[in-house]
N, C-alpha and C positions, 0 to 999 in steps of 0.2 A: 441515325437519320430514319424517319418513319417511312414505312411502305406505303407507296400509293396505291389506293384501290383502282382496280380496273374499271373503266367506265362501263356502264351497262350496255349490252349489245342489243341493237334495235332489230328484231326479228319480226318478219311478216306474220300477221294474224293468219291461222290456217286457211280460213275462207278465201282470203286475199291471195295467199300463195297457191291455192288450187286454181282460182280464176286465172292466175298469171300462167301456170303450168299448162292450162287449157288453151291459152292463146298460143303458146309456143308449140304445143301439139298440133294446132290448126296449121302452123307454119312448118310442120315437119315433113310435108310431102312435096317433092320437087314440082309436081304438076301445079299445085296450089301456089307456090312461089312464083313459077313462071307465069301463071295467071295474073298474080298481083303486078309482076313486072311489066305485063301488057297493059294493065289498067293504070299504071302510073303514067303512061302516055295519053290517058283519057278514056271517056266512056265508050263502051263496045258492047254489041250484041253477042249472043251465044255463037253464032256462025263465025263472027270476025274472031273472038276469043279461040274457038277450036281451030280455025286455020292458023293463027299466030302462034299457038302453043303446040299444034300437032297432035292433038288428041281429038276424040269424037265429041259430037255435041251433046251425047247423052252423058259423057263423062264429065264435060264442062258443067252440065246442068246438076249433076250430082255434087261437084266440088262446090259450086256457087251456093247451093243450099246450106253447107256447113259454113262456108265463109260468111254468108248472111247471118246465121244463127250466132257466129262469133262477133258480129258487129264489125267485120273487116271490109265488107262490101255493102252497098245499097243498091236497089234497083228502081227503075221507073219503066212504065209501060207506055208505049206509043202504038196505038192500034193492037195487033196481035204480037208485036215483038217486045222483048224485054231487053233493056239496056241496063248494064252493070257499070258501077263507078266505085272507087274506093270511099269508104266511109268519111274519112277525114284526113287531114295533113299528118295526124299522128301515124297512120299506117304507111304513108309514104316515108316518113322519117324512119320508122322502124325497119322498113325493106331497106332502105338506103344505107342505114348504119349497120345493119346485118351484112349487106354486100360489101360495104367497106371494110368491116372486120375480116372477113374471109379473104378479100384482095390483099390486105395489108398484114394478115395474121401471120 
């Protein structure tokens, strides 16, 4: 009986793997995950996020800069205030799937 060849393994290209790793690196900080959990509920300004998460407004602003760069959150200005919201439904799904994995793992 002839041996069957193993099917080729589909491996991510290096650049795509690096971008995906960077996404998970952005989610590797508990404060950022808590910020995302707050934003699942809806748009919030820095003060509301700081109060919900229990960190300073300057720490929130620092985290928001990184989350914006990773396209996890977007912002809009209303007067002098900046409101943040999750970039799209993919972020909510990623957060919920990660939480589900932890809760049922």
